[in-house]
Jmol script that loads the backbone (N, CA, C; Angstrom):
load data "model"
ATOM      1  N   MET A   1     -22.865 -19.831   6.183  1.00  0.00           N
ATOM      2  CA  MET A   1     -23.015 -18.909   5.033  1.00  0.00           C
ATOM      3  C   MET A   1     -24.353 -18.342   5.292  1.00  0.00           C
ATOM      4  N   PRO A   2     -24.552 -17.134   5.132  1.00  0.00           N
ATOM      5  CA  PRO A   2     -25.782 -16.420   5.306  1.00  0.00           C
ATOM      6  C   PRO A   2     -26.807 -16.946   4.122  1.00  0.00           C
ATOM      7  N   TYR A   3     -28.040 -16.892   4.549  1.00  0.00           N
ATOM      8  CA  TYR A   3     -29.137 -17.453   3.771  1.00  0.00           C
ATOM      9  C   TYR A   3     -29.173 -16.570   2.542  1.00  0.00           C
ATOM     10  N   GLU A   4     -28.904 -15.386   2.611  1.00  0.00           N
ATOM     11  CA  GLU A   4     -29.050 -14.400   1.553  1.00  0.00           C
ATOM     12  C   GLU A   4     -27.828 -14.409   0.641  1.00  0.00           C
ATOM     13  N   ALA A   5     -26.778 -15.106   1.027  1.00  0.00           N
ATOM     14  CA  ALA A   5     -25.463 -15.147   0.118  1.00  0.00           C
ATOM     15  C   ALA A   5     -25.683 -15.911  -1.187  1.00  0.00           C
ATOM     16  N   LYS A   6     -25.135 -15.428  -2.184  1.00  0.00           N
ATOM     17  CA  LYS A   6     -25.121 -16.092  -3.540  1.00  0.00           C
ATOM     18  C   LYS A   6     -24.428 -17.398  -3.460  1.00  0.00           C
ATOM     19  N   SER A   7     -24.699 -18.381  -4.235  1.00  0.00           N
ATOM     20  CA  SER A   7     -23.886 -19.530  -4.465  1.00  0.00           C
ATOM     21  C   SER A   7     -22.954 -19.498  -5.630  1.00  0.00           C
ATOM     22  N   LYS A   8     -23.202 -18.409  -6.364  1.00  0.00           N
ATOM     23  CA  LYS A   8     -22.224 -18.169  -7.574  1.00  0.00           C
ATOM     24  C   LYS A   8     -22.171 -16.657  -7.772  1.00  0.00           C
ATOM     25  N   TYR A   9     -21.015 -16.162  -8.046  1.00  0.00           N
ATOM     26  CA  TYR A   9     -20.808 -14.722  -8.219  1.00  0.00           C
ATOM     27  C   TYR A   9     -20.089 -14.487  -9.711  1.00  0.00           C
ATOM     28  N   THR A  10     -20.427 -13.349 -10.295  1.00  0.00           N
ATOM     29  CA  THR A  10     -19.781 -13.076 -11.480  1.00  0.00           C
ATOM     30  C   THR A  10     -18.397 -12.326 -11.035  1.00  0.00           C
ATOM     31  N   PRO A  11     -17.376 -12.209 -12.074  1.00  0.00           N
ATOM     32  CA  PRO A  11     -16.167 -11.525 -11.836  1.00  0.00           C
ATOM     33  C   PRO A  11     -16.530 -10.092 -11.150  1.00  0.00           C
ATOM     34  N   MET A  12     -17.436  -9.463 -11.753  1.00  0.00           N
ATOM     35  CA  MET A  12     -17.726  -8.044 -11.444  1.00  0.00           C
ATOM     36  C   MET A  12     -18.305  -7.923  -9.999  1.00  0.00           C
ATOM     37  N   ASP A  13     -19.082  -9.042  -9.479  1.00  0.00           N
ATOM     38  CA  ASP A  13     -19.730  -9.206  -8.166  1.00  0.00           C
ATOM     39  C   ASP A  13     -18.499  -9.235  -7.382  1.00  0.00           C
ATOM     40  N   ILE A  14     -17.573 -10.016  -7.529  1.00  0.00           N
ATOM     41  CA  ILE A  14     -16.450 -10.367  -6.668  1.00  0.00           C
ATOM     42  C   ILE A  14     -15.504  -8.931  -6.479  1.00  0.00           C
ATOM     43  N   VAL A  15     -15.186  -8.260  -7.597  1.00  0.00           N
ATOM     44  CA  VAL A  15     -14.510  -6.969  -7.596  1.00  0.00           C
ATOM     45  C   VAL A  15     -15.345  -6.084  -6.746  1.00  0.00           C
ATOM     46  N   GLN A  16     -16.633  -5.837  -6.967  1.00  0.00           N
ATOM     47  CA  GLN A  16     -17.463  -4.970  -6.229  1.00  0.00           C
ATOM     48  C   GLN A  16     -17.471  -5.249  -4.721  1.00  0.00           C
ATOM     49  N   THR A  17     -17.615  -6.484  -4.331  1.00  0.00           N
ATOM     50  CA  THR A  17     -17.706  -6.977  -2.964  1.00  0.00           C
ATOM     51  C   THR A  17     -16.408  -6.813  -2.257  1.00  0.00           C
ATOM     52  N   TYR A  18     -15.291  -7.002  -2.931  1.00  0.00           N
ATOM     53  CA  TYR A  18     -13.965  -6.874  -2.326  1.00  0.00           C
ATOM     54  C   TYR A  18     -13.616  -5.322  -2.119  1.00  0.00           C
ATOM     55  N   LYS A  19     -13.799  -4.660  -3.182  1.00  0.00           N
ATOM     56  CA  LYS A  19     -13.416  -3.218  -3.224  1.00  0.00           C
ATOM     57  C   LYS A  19     -14.153  -2.350  -2.324  1.00  0.00           C
ATOM     58  N   TYR A  20     -15.489  -2.630  -2.116  1.00  0.00           N
ATOM     59  CA  TYR A  20     -16.401  -1.638  -1.318  1.00  0.00           C
ATOM     60  C   TYR A  20     -16.907  -2.611  -0.094  1.00  0.00           C
ATOM     61  N   ARG A  21     -17.172  -1.789   0.876  1.00  0.00           N
ATOM     62  CA  ARG A  21     -17.921  -2.350   2.132  1.00  0.00           C
ATOM     63  C   ARG A  21     -19.226  -2.965   1.700  1.00  0.00           C
ATOM     64  N   GLU A  22     -19.505  -4.350   2.074  1.00  0.00           N
ATOM     65  CA  GLU A  22     -20.805  -4.862   1.558  1.00  0.00           C
ATOM     66  C   GLU A  22     -21.955  -4.091   2.266  1.00  0.00           C
ATOM     67  N   LYS A  23     -22.612  -3.360   1.578  1.00  0.00           N
ATOM     68  CA  LYS A  23     -23.557  -2.406   2.099  1.00  0.00           C
ATOM     69  C   LYS A  23     -24.835  -3.148   2.899  1.00  0.00           C
ATOM     70  N   GLU A  24     -25.130  -4.194   2.258  1.00  0.00           N
ATOM     71  CA  GLU A  24     -26.531  -4.881   2.860  1.00  0.00           C
ATOM     72  C   GLU A  24     -26.018  -5.416   4.225  1.00  0.00           C
ATOM     73  N   LEU A  25     -24.978  -5.867   4.535  1.00  0.00           N
ATOM     74  CA  LEU A  25     -24.465  -6.716   5.543  1.00  0.00           C
ATOM     75  C   LEU A  25     -23.538  -5.793   6.474  1.00  0.00           C
ATOM     76  N   MET A  26     -23.076  -4.536   5.930  1.00  0.00           N
ATOM     77  CA  MET A  26     -22.156  -3.628   6.560  1.00  0.00           C
ATOM     78  C   MET A  26     -21.014  -4.514   6.988  1.00  0.00           C
ATOM     79  N   SER A  27     -20.253  -5.333   6.148  1.00  0.00           N
ATOM     80  CA  SER A  27     -19.200  -6.079   6.457  1.00  0.00           C
ATOM     81  C   SER A  27     -17.841  -5.843   5.682  1.00  0.00           C
ATOM     82  N   THR A  28     -16.859  -6.113   5.974  1.00  0.00           N
ATOM     83  CA  THR A  28     -15.567  -6.069   5.303  1.00  0.00           C
ATOM     84  C   THR A  28     -15.284  -7.566   4.730  1.00  0.00           C
ATOM     85  N   VAL A  29     -15.135  -7.729   3.528  1.00  0.00           N
ATOM     86  CA  VAL A  29     -14.891  -9.009   2.830  1.00  0.00           C
ATOM     87  C   VAL A  29     -13.559  -9.091   2.408  1.00  0.00           C
ATOM     88  N   PHE A  30     -13.135 -10.376   2.750  1.00  0.00           N
ATOM     89  CA  PHE A  30     -11.788 -10.836   2.368  1.00  0.00           C
ATOM     90  C   PHE A  30     -12.013 -11.954   1.332  1.00  0.00           C
ATOM     91  N   ILE A  31     -11.128 -11.976   0.420  1.00  0.00           N
ATOM     92  CA  ILE A  31     -11.306 -13.077  -0.835  1.00  0.00           C
ATOM     93  C   ILE A  31      -9.982 -13.982  -0.827  1.00  0.00           C
ATOM     94  N   GLY A  32     -10.099 -15.190  -0.904  1.00  0.00           N
ATOM     95  CA  GLY A  32      -8.919 -16.092  -1.126  1.00  0.00           C
ATOM     96  C   GLY A  32      -9.296 -17.132  -2.038  1.00  0.00           C
ATOM     97  N   GLU A  33      -8.193 -18.026  -2.222  1.00  0.00           N
ATOM     98  CA  GLU A  33      -8.205 -18.984  -3.226  1.00  0.00           C
ATOM     99  C   GLU A  33      -7.779 -20.430  -2.507  1.00  0.00           C
ATOM    100  N   LYS A  34      -8.253 -21.505  -2.806  1.00  0.00           N
ATOM    101  CA  LYS A  34      -7.683 -22.734  -2.298  1.00  0.00           C
ATOM    102  C   LYS A  34      -7.588 -23.664  -3.648  1.00  0.00           C
ATOM    103  N   LEU A  35      -6.493 -24.309  -3.692  1.00  0.00           N
ATOM    104  CA  LEU A  35      -6.315 -25.472  -4.659  1.00  0.00           C
ATOM    105  C   LEU A  35      -6.478 -26.814  -4.107  1.00  0.00           C
ATOM    106  N   GLY A  36      -7.242 -27.663  -4.710  1.00  0.00           N
ATOM    107  CA  GLY A  36      -7.524 -29.032  -4.160  1.00  0.00           C
ATOM    108  C   GLY A  36      -8.203 -29.897  -5.104  1.00  0.00           C
ATOM    109  N   ASN A  37      -7.616 -31.022  -5.145  1.00  0.00           N
ATOM    110  CA  ASN A  37      -8.154 -32.095  -6.114  1.00  0.00           C
ATOM    111  C   ASN A  37      -8.168 -31.631  -7.574  1.00  0.00           C
ATOM    112  N   GLY A  38      -7.230 -30.962  -7.912  1.00  0.00           N
ATOM    113  CA  GLY A  38      -7.043 -30.468  -9.354  1.00  0.00           C
ATOM    114  C   GLY A  38      -7.993 -29.308  -9.658  1.00  0.00           C
ATOM    115  N   GLU A  39      -8.735 -28.709  -8.626  1.00  0.00           N
ATOM    116  CA  GLU A  39      -9.650 -27.642  -8.835  1.00  0.00           C
ATOM    117  C   GLU A  39      -9.134 -26.453  -8.026  1.00  0.00           C
ATOM    118  N   ARG A  40      -9.563 -25.263  -8.621  1.00  0.00           N
ATOM    119  CA  ARG A  40      -9.301 -23.916  -7.833  1.00  0.00           C
ATOM    120  C   ARG A  40     -10.679 -23.393  -7.253  1.00  0.00           C
ATOM    121  N   TYR A  41     -10.765 -23.172  -6.000  1.00  0.00           N
ATOM    122  CA  TYR A  41     -11.922 -22.750  -5.294  1.00  0.00           C
ATOM    123  C   TYR A  41     -11.660 -21.306  -4.885  1.00  0.00           C
ATOM    124  N   SER A  42     -12.485 -20.368  -4.893  1.00  0.00           N
ATOM    125  CA  SER A  42     -12.534 -19.028  -4.512  1.00  0.00           C
ATOM    126  C   SER A  42     -13.422 -18.834  -3.243  1.00  0.00           C
ATOM    127  N   TYR A  43     -13.012 -18.263  -2.234  1.00  0.00           N
ATOM    128  CA  TYR A  43     -13.934 -18.055  -1.073  1.00  0.00           C
ATOM    129  C   TYR A  43     -14.003 -16.676  -0.597  1.00  0.00           C
ATOM    130  N   LEU A  44     -15.152 -16.187  -0.121  1.00  0.00           N
ATOM    131  CA  LEU A  44     -15.140 -14.755   0.500  1.00  0.00           C
ATOM    132  C   LEU A  44     -15.716 -15.073   1.759  1.00  0.00           C
ATOM    133  N   ILE A  45     -15.093 -14.151   2.692  1.00  0.00           N
ATOM    134  CA  ILE A  45     -15.319 -14.216   4.155  1.00  0.00           C
ATOM    135  C   ILE A  45     -15.651 -12.775   4.571  1.00  0.00           C
ATOM    136  N   GLY A  46     -16.777 -12.453   5.167  1.00  0.00           N
ATOM    137  CA  GLY A  46     -17.154 -11.195   5.584  1.00  0.00           C
ATOM    138  C   GLY A  46     -17.230 -11.150   7.015  1.00  0.00           C
ATOM    139  N   PHE A  47     -16.752  -9.969   7.626  1.00  0.00           N
ATOM    140  CA  PHE A  47     -16.655  -9.787   9.031  1.00  0.00           C
ATOM    141  C   PHE A  47     -17.645  -8.431   9.345  1.00  0.00           C
ATOM    142  N   GLN A  48     -18.628  -8.734  10.207  1.00  0.00           N
ATOM    143  CA  GLN A  48     -19.350  -7.495  10.650  1.00  0.00           C
ATOM    144  C   GLN A  48     -18.809  -6.916  11.656  1.00  0.00           C
ATOM    145  N   ASN A  49     -17.632  -6.108  11.438  1.00  0.00           N
ATOM    146  CA  ASN A  49     -16.976  -5.312  12.632  1.00  0.00           C
ATOM    147  C   ASN A  49     -16.725  -4.094  11.909  1.00  0.00           C
ATOM    148  N   LEU A  50     -17.352  -3.014  12.337  1.00  0.00           N
ATOM    149  CA  LEU A  50     -17.070  -1.621  11.683  1.00  0.00           C
ATOM    150  C   LEU A  50     -15.627  -1.145  12.010  1.00  0.00           C
ATOM    151  N   ASP A  51     -14.875  -1.645  13.080  1.00  0.00           N
ATOM    152  CA  ASP A  51     -13.563  -1.260  13.305  1.00  0.00           C
ATOM    153  C   ASP A  51     -12.536  -2.018  12.417  1.00  0.00           C
ATOM    154  N   LEU A  52     -12.936  -3.134  11.956  1.00  0.00           N
ATOM    155  CA  LEU A  52     -11.943  -3.883  11.072  1.00  0.00           C
ATOM    156  C   LEU A  52     -11.698  -3.203   9.777  1.00  0.00           C
ATOM    157  N   GLN A  53     -10.350  -2.943   9.394  1.00  0.00           N
ATOM    158  CA  GLN A  53     -10.041  -2.458   8.153  1.00  0.00           C
ATOM    159  C   GLN A  53      -9.226  -3.423   7.310  1.00  0.00           C
ATOM    160  N   ARG A  54      -9.274  -3.295   6.182  1.00  0.00           N
ATOM    161  CA  ARG A  54      -8.343  -4.091   5.154  1.00  0.00           C
ATOM    162  C   ARG A  54      -7.667  -3.171   4.443  1.00  0.00           C
ATOM    163  N   ASN A  55      -6.259  -3.395   4.481  1.00  0.00           N
ATOM    164  CA  ASN A  55      -5.250  -2.440   3.805  1.00  0.00           C
ATOM    165  C   ASN A  55      -4.352  -3.168   2.938  1.00  0.00           C
ATOM    166  N   ILE A  56      -3.945  -2.705   1.787  1.00  0.00           N
ATOM    167  CA  ILE A  56      -2.949  -3.455   0.872  1.00  0.00           C
ATOM    168  C   ILE A  56      -1.759  -2.782   0.968  1.00  0.00           C
ATOM    169  N   LEU A  57      -0.722  -3.573   1.088  1.00  0.00           N
ATOM    170  CA  LEU A  57       0.622  -2.973   1.172  1.00  0.00           C
ATOM    171  C   LEU A  57       1.437  -3.405  -0.173  1.00  0.00           C
ATOM    172  N   THR A  58       1.850  -2.233  -0.889  1.00  0.00           N
ATOM    173  CA  THR A  58       2.543  -2.462  -2.033  1.00  0.00           C
ATOM    174  C   THR A  58       3.952  -2.039  -1.894  1.00  0.00           C
ATOM    175  N   TYR A  59       4.898  -2.935  -2.283  1.00  0.00           N
ATOM    176  CA  TYR A  59       6.263  -2.443  -2.126  1.00  0.00           C
ATOM    177  C   TYR A  59       7.245  -2.954  -3.342  1.00  0.00           C
ATOM    178  N   ASP A  60       8.372  -2.352  -3.575  1.00  0.00           N
ATOM    179  CA  ASP A  60       9.370  -2.805  -4.389  1.00  0.00           C
ATOM    180  C   ASP A  60      10.415  -3.689  -3.811  1.00  0.00           C
ATOM    181  N   ILE A  61      10.492  -4.777  -4.254  1.00  0.00           N
ATOM    182  CA  ILE A  61      11.224  -5.756  -3.477  1.00  0.00           C
ATOM    183  C   ILE A  61      12.744  -5.490  -3.470  1.00  0.00           C
ATOM    184  N   ARG A  62      13.141  -4.788  -4.460  1.00  0.00           N
ATOM    185  CA  ARG A  62      14.601  -4.111  -4.473  1.00  0.00           C
ATOM    186  C   ARG A  62      14.754  -3.217  -3.511  1.00  0.00           C
ATOM    187  N   GLU A  63      13.928  -2.351  -3.304  1.00  0.00           N
ATOM    188  CA  GLU A  63      14.057  -1.481  -2.146  1.00  0.00           C
ATOM    189  C   GLU A  63      14.056  -1.984  -0.711  1.00  0.00           C
ATOM    190  N   VAL A  64      13.191  -3.226  -0.573  1.00  0.00           N
ATOM    191  CA  VAL A  64      13.195  -3.774   0.679  1.00  0.00           C
ATOM    192  C   VAL A  64      14.649  -4.528   0.897  1.00  0.00           C
ATOM    193  N   GLY A  65      15.080  -5.121  -0.221  1.00  0.00           N
ATOM    194  CA  GLY A  65      16.259  -5.770  -0.132  1.00  0.00           C
ATOM    195  C   GLY A  65      17.528  -4.825   0.251  1.00  0.00           C
ATOM    196  N   HIS A  66      17.364  -3.567  -0.437  1.00  0.00           N
ATOM    197  CA  HIS A  66      18.450  -2.510  -0.120  1.00  0.00           C
ATOM    198  C   HIS A  66      18.386  -2.164   1.207  1.00  0.00           C
ATOM    199  N   PHE A  67      17.241  -1.836   1.787  1.00  0.00           N
ATOM    200  CA  PHE A  67      17.014  -1.538   3.258  1.00  0.00           C
ATOM    201  C   PHE A  67      17.486  -2.546   4.077  1.00  0.00           C
ATOM    202  N   LEU A  68      17.309  -3.945   3.857  1.00  0.00           N
ATOM    203  CA  LEU A  68      17.835  -4.934   4.755  1.00  0.00           C
ATOM    204  C   LEU A  68      19.188  -5.012   4.626  1.00  0.00           C
ATOM    205  N   GLN A  69      19.894  -4.706   3.531  1.00  0.00           N
ATOM    206  CA  GLN A  69      21.310  -4.842   3.443  1.00  0.00           C
ATOM    207  C   GLN A  69      22.021  -3.631   4.363  1.00  0.00           C
ATOM    208  N   ILE A  70      21.393  -2.539   4.156  1.00  0.00           N
ATOM    209  CA  ILE A  70      21.895  -1.349   5.001  1.00  0.00           C
ATOM    210  C   ILE A  70      21.742  -1.590   6.531  1.00  0.00           C
ATOM    211  N   GLY A  71      20.576  -2.095   6.800  1.00  0.00           N
ATOM    212  CA  GLY A  71      20.317  -2.451   8.288  1.00  0.00           C
ATOM    213  C   GLY A  71      21.257  -3.432   8.973  1.00  0.00           C
ATOM    214  N   GLU A  72      21.891  -4.373   7.965  1.00  0.00           N
ATOM    215  CA  GLU A  72      22.623  -5.392   8.454  1.00  0.00           C
ATOM    216  C   GLU A  72      24.264  -4.846   8.834  1.00  0.00           C
ATOM    217  N   LYS A  73      24.453  -3.829   8.259  1.00  0.00           N
ATOM    218  CA  LYS A  73      25.885  -3.153   8.376  1.00  0.00           C
ATOM    219  C   LYS A  73      25.914  -2.484   9.737  1.00  0.00           C
TER     220      LYS A  73
END
end "model"
wireframe off; spacefill off
backbone 0.3
color backbone group
């Protein structure tokens, strides 16, 4: 963890960090969650690679199912 990194983030900090490239570090940030010992932990991982992109794929599961049925025939 970088020395400058916060130990706690507000919900707005997390949204801001995830949505936009971290300007100070010029990194792309990924956010995840881990369940353990009855607790929920969130983590942020940043990569300082200008060529790295994060994309979100949204789809309708009904359309995917229909496509797969057509593909099987």
